[in-house]
N, CA, C and O of each residue as an XYZ file, in Angstrom:
436
protein
N      -8.409     -9.202     16.372
C     -10.336     -8.946     15.638
C     -10.671     -7.869     14.852
O     -11.185     -7.933     13.736
N     -10.328     -6.752     15.538
C     -10.593     -5.046     15.252
C     -10.455     -4.886     13.688
O     -11.048     -4.038     13.021
N      -9.340     -6.090     13.083
C      -8.358     -5.833     12.159
C      -9.794     -6.116     10.882
O     -10.393     -5.429     10.054
N      -9.823     -7.400     11.324
C     -11.030     -8.748     10.481
C     -12.225     -7.673     10.255
O     -12.476     -7.145      9.171
N     -13.036     -7.403     11.682
C     -14.064     -6.459     11.751
C     -14.013     -5.134     10.439
O     -14.992     -4.517     10.018
N     -12.294     -4.936      9.920
C     -12.934     -3.460      9.258
C     -13.125     -4.011      8.187
O     -14.002     -3.473      7.511
N     -12.415     -5.308      7.543
C     -12.170     -5.777      6.167
C     -13.635     -6.198      6.001
O     -14.201     -5.837      4.969
N     -14.240     -6.845      6.807
C     -15.318     -7.125      6.426
C     -16.475     -5.942      6.838
O     -17.679     -6.159      6.697
N     -16.043     -4.920      7.260
C     -17.194     -3.771      7.060
C     -16.956     -3.185      5.664
O     -17.774     -2.721      4.870
N     -15.662     -3.322      5.569
C     -15.081     -2.510      4.023
C     -16.037     -3.086      3.165
O     -16.805     -2.253      2.684
N     -16.288     -4.607      2.720
C     -16.061     -5.869      2.127
C     -17.864     -5.154      2.158
O     -18.366     -4.659      1.149
N     -18.329     -5.216      3.011
C     -20.334     -5.576      2.553
C     -20.348     -4.071      2.563
O     -21.055     -3.630      1.657
N     -19.850     -3.258      3.221
C     -20.304     -1.691      2.842
C     -19.886     -0.859      1.327
O     -20.335      0.058      0.639
N     -18.806     -1.766      1.316
C     -18.653     -1.287     -0.191
C     -19.568     -1.894     -1.550
O     -19.665     -1.300     -2.624
N     -20.048     -2.894     -1.299
C     -20.774     -3.964     -2.049
C     -22.237     -3.308     -1.315
O     -23.178     -4.005     -1.695
N     -22.544     -2.587     -0.717
C     -23.723     -2.504     -0.594
C     -24.161     -1.285     -1.456
O     -25.167     -1.176     -2.157
N     -22.859     -0.129     -1.165
C     -22.824      0.815     -2.109
C     -23.231      0.659     -3.785
O     -23.993      1.144     -4.621
N     -22.414     -0.126     -3.678
C     -22.581     -0.522     -5.076
C     -23.706     -1.301     -5.611
O     -24.052     -0.804     -6.683
N     -24.281     -2.131     -5.352
C     -25.758     -2.355     -5.194
C     -26.961     -1.294     -5.280
O     -27.853     -1.250     -6.127
N     -26.794     -0.640     -4.424
C     -27.705      0.942     -3.932
C     -27.813      1.359     -4.858
O     -28.922      1.419     -5.389
N     -26.405      1.950     -5.602
C     -26.580      3.095     -6.596
C     -26.461      2.538     -7.874
O     -26.500      3.340     -8.807
N     -26.310      1.228     -8.159
C     -26.388      0.290     -8.714
C     -28.014      0.435     -9.940
O     -28.323      0.725    -11.096
N     -28.714     -0.103     -8.356
C     -30.308     -0.322     -8.137
C     -30.875      1.457     -8.547
O     -31.798      1.604     -9.348
N     -30.195      2.675     -7.895
C     -31.037      3.752     -8.243
C     -30.717      4.387     -9.444
O     -31.248      5.336    -10.021
N     -29.672      3.633     -9.737
C     -29.316      4.932    -11.193
C     -30.007      4.148    -11.879
O     -31.082      4.664    -12.183
N     -29.863      3.055    -12.287
C     -30.591      1.707    -13.269
C     -32.459      1.892    -13.411
O     -33.119      1.498    -14.372
N     -32.964      2.540    -12.265
C     -33.897      2.501    -12.301
C     -34.813      4.119    -12.724
O     -35.996      4.238    -13.043
N     -33.796      5.153    -12.583
C     -33.631      6.352    -12.937
C     -33.336      6.704    -14.270
O     -33.709      7.685    -14.914
N     -32.414      5.504    -14.674
C     -31.752      5.728    -16.282
C     -33.440      5.419    -16.961
O     -34.086      6.132    -17.728
N     -33.892      3.796    -16.203
C     -35.036      3.543    -17.332
C     -36.033      4.721    -17.624
O     -36.150      4.978    -18.822
N     -36.763      5.473    -16.771
C     -37.571      6.172    -16.315
C     -37.377      7.413    -17.149
O     -38.362      7.779    -17.790
N     -35.803      8.421    -17.287
C     -35.863      9.318    -17.910
C     -34.996      9.097    -19.407
O     -34.810      9.979    -20.246
N     -34.665      8.085    -19.461
C     -33.652      7.288    -21.037
C     -32.778      8.440    -20.816
O     -32.451      8.550    -21.997
N     -32.104      9.442    -20.201
C     -30.665      9.774    -19.996
C     -29.763      8.871    -19.239
O     -29.457      8.913    -18.047
N     -29.370      7.977    -20.249
C     -28.267      7.057    -19.384
C     -26.967      7.510    -18.564
O     -26.350      6.736    -17.833
N     -26.606      8.914    -18.776
C     -25.452      9.388    -17.604
C     -26.035      9.863    -16.394
O     -25.509     10.330    -15.384
N     -26.958      9.701    -16.626
C     -27.855     11.196    -15.647
C     -27.759     10.869    -13.984
O     -27.883     11.802    -13.190
N     -27.588      9.827    -13.628
C     -27.821      9.613    -12.514
C     -25.515      9.389    -11.889
O     -25.002      9.366    -10.770
N     -24.912      9.289    -13.253
C     -23.364      9.601    -12.860
C     -22.832     10.560    -12.758
O     -21.683     10.790    -12.380
N     -24.041     11.564    -13.261
C     -23.094     12.923    -13.775
C     -23.786     13.732    -12.294
O     -23.274     14.830    -12.078
N     -24.758     13.338    -11.395
C     -25.564     13.965    -10.395
C     -24.766     13.617     -9.544
O     -24.361     14.558     -8.860
N     -24.127     12.070     -9.147
C     -23.286     11.680     -8.467
C     -22.620     12.488     -7.356
O     -23.109     12.567     -6.229
N     -21.361     13.148     -7.760
C     -20.955     14.088     -6.786
C     -21.868     14.956     -6.112
O     -21.660     15.150     -4.915
N     -22.818     15.500     -6.648
C     -24.145     16.389     -5.701
C     -24.172     15.805     -4.912
O     -23.414     15.807     -3.942
N     -25.398     14.900     -5.209
C     -25.814     13.727     -3.942
C     -25.038     13.502     -2.839
O     -25.190     14.089     -1.767
N     -24.254     12.712     -3.057
C     -22.521     12.733     -2.244
C     -22.112     14.004     -1.088
O     -22.062     13.991      0.142
N     -21.823     15.205     -2.223
C     -22.146     16.438     -1.274
C     -23.161     16.397     -0.247
O     -22.939     16.501      0.959
N     -24.488     16.212     -0.889
C     -25.967     16.924      0.092
C     -25.517     15.735      1.182
O     -25.265     16.008      2.356
N     -25.458     14.519      0.692
C     -25.434     13.601      1.739
C     -23.900     13.416      3.251
O     -23.712     12.736      4.260
N     -23.318     14.308      2.616
C     -22.152     14.086      3.547
C     -21.994     15.308      4.463
O     -21.766     15.389      5.670
N     -22.191     16.247      3.493
C     -22.480     17.526      4.518
C     -23.178     17.881      5.305
O     -24.231     17.272      5.500
N     -22.816     19.064      6.082
C     -24.075     18.701      7.270
C     -24.904     20.486      6.855
O     -25.872     20.910      7.487
N     -24.648     20.777      6.417
C     -25.704     21.620      5.588
C     -26.702     21.492      4.572
O     -26.297     20.815      3.627
N     -28.109     22.002      4.423
C     -29.246     21.878      3.802
C     -29.093     22.506      2.134
O     -28.380     23.498      1.982
N     -29.690     21.973      1.086
C     -29.397     22.006      0.268
C     -29.407     23.653     -0.343
O     -28.709     23.998     -1.296
N     -30.023     24.264      0.152
C     -30.485     25.504      0.161
C     -29.325     26.341      0.454
O     -29.047     27.245     -0.334
N     -28.434     26.095      1.766
C     -27.410     26.567      2.109
C     -26.214     26.589      1.846
O     -25.321     26.952      2.612
N     -26.068     26.114      0.487
C     -25.002     25.863     -0.559
C     -25.299     26.697     -1.373
O     -24.260     27.185     -1.819
N     -26.150     27.122     -1.804
C     -26.486     28.094     -2.761
C     -26.731     29.758     -2.212
O     -26.777     30.742     -2.950
N     -26.861     29.750     -0.802
C     -27.154     31.003      0.097
C     -25.685     31.482      1.300
O     -25.529     32.642      1.682
N     -24.892     30.482      1.661
C     -24.427     30.724      2.227
C     -22.460     29.272      1.681
O     -21.703     28.466      2.221
N     -22.798     30.115     -0.031
C     -21.540     28.835     -0.141
C     -19.929     29.403      0.737
O     -19.017     28.578      0.789
N     -19.778     30.385      1.179
C     -18.669     30.820      2.020
C     -18.760     29.718      2.726
O     -17.684     29.119      2.692
N     -19.664     29.107      3.436
C     -18.961     28.427      4.297
C     -19.609     26.665      4.412
O     -19.092     25.901      5.228
N     -20.296     26.384      3.869
C     -20.670     25.306      3.043
C     -19.689     24.957      2.700
O     -18.981     24.464      3.578
N     -19.307     24.997      1.745
C     -18.434     24.689      0.606
C     -16.638     24.353      1.180
O     -16.135     23.366      0.643
N     -16.037     24.866      1.860
C     -15.206     24.655      2.742
C     -15.354     23.530      4.131
O     -14.437     22.829      4.558
N     -16.197     23.566      4.455
C     -16.569     22.707      5.715
C     -17.307     21.606      4.934
O     -17.764     21.128      5.972
N     -17.877     20.692      3.856
C     -17.584     19.887      2.965
C     -16.203     19.410      2.395
O     -16.080     18.199      2.211
N     -14.929     20.412      2.033
C     -13.622     20.242      1.760
C     -13.402     19.637      2.911
O     -13.049     18.474      2.720
N     -13.466     19.959      4.133
C     -12.992     19.515      5.327
C     -13.394     18.250      5.822
O     -12.603     17.539      6.442
N     -14.919     17.815      5.527
C     -15.221     16.368      6.000
C     -14.576     16.064      4.941
O     -13.463     15.997      5.461
N     -14.254     15.639      3.013
C     -14.207     14.807      3.000
C     -12.643     14.484      3.392
O     -12.149     13.398      3.696
N     -11.802     16.240      3.249
C     -10.034     15.398      3.501
C     -10.125     14.463      5.027
O      -9.275     13.574      5.072
N     -10.955     14.550      6.143
C     -11.102     13.531      7.111
C     -11.423     12.870      6.914
O     -11.052     12.172      7.857
N     -12.386     11.812      5.874
C     -13.086     10.585      5.706
C     -11.680      9.610      5.489
O     -10.708      9.860      4.776
N     -11.960      8.249      6.477
C     -11.369      7.208      6.064
C     -11.105      6.502      4.490
O     -11.391      6.784      3.326
N     -10.523      5.628      5.079
C     -10.171      4.977      3.618
C     -10.919      4.038      3.227
O     -10.862      3.721      2.039
N     -11.841      3.329      4.144
C     -12.975      2.907      4.246
C     -14.441      3.357      3.563
O     -15.281      2.792      2.863
N     -14.268      4.773      4.196
C     -15.455      5.565      3.163
C     -15.204      5.898      2.331
O     -16.119      6.091      1.531
N     -13.847      6.199      1.922
C     -14.106      6.836      0.679
C     -13.687      5.709     -0.008
O     -13.672      6.149     -1.158
N     -13.360      4.629     -0.077
C     -14.010      3.002     -0.793
C     -15.351      3.271     -1.177
O     -15.889      3.209     -2.283
N     -15.861      3.632      0.123
C     -17.462      2.838     -0.026
C     -17.957      4.149     -1.635
O     -18.528      3.971     -2.711
N     -17.453      5.142     -1.073
C     -18.297      5.964     -1.692
C     -17.619      5.875     -3.409
O     -18.392      5.989     -4.361
N     -16.180      5.670     -3.614
C     -15.870      5.058     -5.049
C     -16.753      3.887     -5.613
O     -17.049      3.799     -6.805
N     -17.067      3.177     -4.841
C     -18.265      1.930     -5.385
C     -19.073      2.702     -5.714
O     -18.939      3.139     -6.857
N     -20.137      3.163     -4.969
C     -21.090      3.722     -5.386
C     -20.827      4.251     -6.352
O     -21.713      3.941     -7.148
N     -19.988      5.023     -6.916
C     -20.227      5.923     -8.417
C     -19.387      5.097     -9.287
O     -19.393      5.295    -10.502
N     -18.835      4.400     -8.878
C     -18.673      2.743     -9.843
C     -19.945      1.781    -10.464
O     -19.921      1.458    -11.652
N     -21.103      1.334     -9.524
C     -22.390      1.308     -9.262
C     -22.741      2.201    -10.578
O     -22.641      1.596    -11.646
N     -23.135      3.550    -10.633
C     -24.089      4.145    -11.147
C     -23.306      4.009    -12.576
O     -24.061      3.939    -13.546
N     -21.872      3.959    -12.856
C     -20.818      3.331    -13.979
C     -21.669      2.681    -14.805
O     -22.202      2.902    -15.892
N     -21.646      1.463    -13.661
C     -21.846     -0.113    -14.759
C     -23.729      0.196    -15.180
O     -24.280     -0.417    -16.094
N     -24.194      0.860    -14.621
C     -25.950      0.775    -14.575
C     -25.755      1.432    -15.655
O     -26.378      0.926    -16.588
N     -25.005      2.581    -16.014
C     -25.191      3.279    -17.137
C     -24.618      2.463    -18.424
O     -24.956      2.777    -19.565
N     -23.647      1.297    -18.126
C     -23.157      0.441    -18.840
C     -24.167     -0.324    -19.615
O     -24.476     -0.340    -20.806
N     -24.522     -0.862    -18.709
C     -25.746     -2.130    -18.720
C     -27.050     -1.494    -19.140
O     -27.975     -2.265    -19.400
N     -27.274     -0.051    -19.255
C     -28.872      0.233    -19.492
C     -28.417      0.643    -21.715
O     -29.120      0.712    -22.723
N     -26.941      0.788    -21.434
C     -26.617      1.371    -22.993
C     -26.688     -0.104    -23.546
O     -27.404     -0.136    -24.547
N     -26.133     -1.419    -23.184
C     -25.973     -2.220    -23.508
C     -27.796     -3.170    -23.882
O     -28.270     -3.825    -24.810
N     -28.124     -2.829    -22.909
C     -29.997     -3.247    -23.507
C     -30.411     -2.208    -24.009
O     -31.577     -2.428    -24.335
N     -30.203     -1.450    -24.198
C     -31.342     -0.484    -25.459
C     -30.735     -0.876    -26.603
O     -31.508     -1.140    -27.524
N     -29.109     -1.038    -26.902
C     -28.421     -1.853    -27.982
C     -28.936     -2.828    -28.342
O     -29.062     -3.131    -29.528
N     -29.477     -3.755    -27.017
C     -29.640     -5.157    -27.819
C     -31.524     -5.212    -28.101
O     -32.185     -6.242    -28.236
N     -31.912     -4.148    -28.121
C     -32.823     -3.750    -28.467
C     -34.642     -3.382    -27.871
O     -35.768     -3.094    -28.276
N     -33.933     -3.627    -26.793
C     -34.952     -3.460    -25.141
C     -34.721     -1.927    -24.799
O     -33.707     -1.273    -24.559
N     -36.368     -1.551    -24.892
C     -36.445     -0.073    -24.841
C     -37.113      0.619    -23.427
O     -37.196      1.844    -23.335
N     -37.560     -0.245    -22.387
C     -37.202      0.004    -21.007
C     -38.480      1.151    -20.934
O     -37.985      1.930    -20.118
N     -39.005      1.380    -21.071
C     -40.688      2.122    -20.687
C     -40.515      3.329    -22.527
O     -41.419      4.102    -22.846
């Protein structure tokens, strides 16, 4: 029973992360006209979300903040890692879709 719940959680979580970051990346790409900006910023966003430190503490206390984030990433479960990977894939697909739309003549703002 628990194995089925884990598989369902993996599928639903991966799909949610993909759709969420695809949508965010698509909107930001459309507004700022920089196709790959969200894909480049995605690791920073994930570090801020996953880490227990505020954004400014990564600059004021890097000796404490970055080892803590690395520790969190090394203790991450496979389901969590797959979800983050699917979010990254969502940003890449959004960039590819945006490039294809612009190539087809759509100017998006």
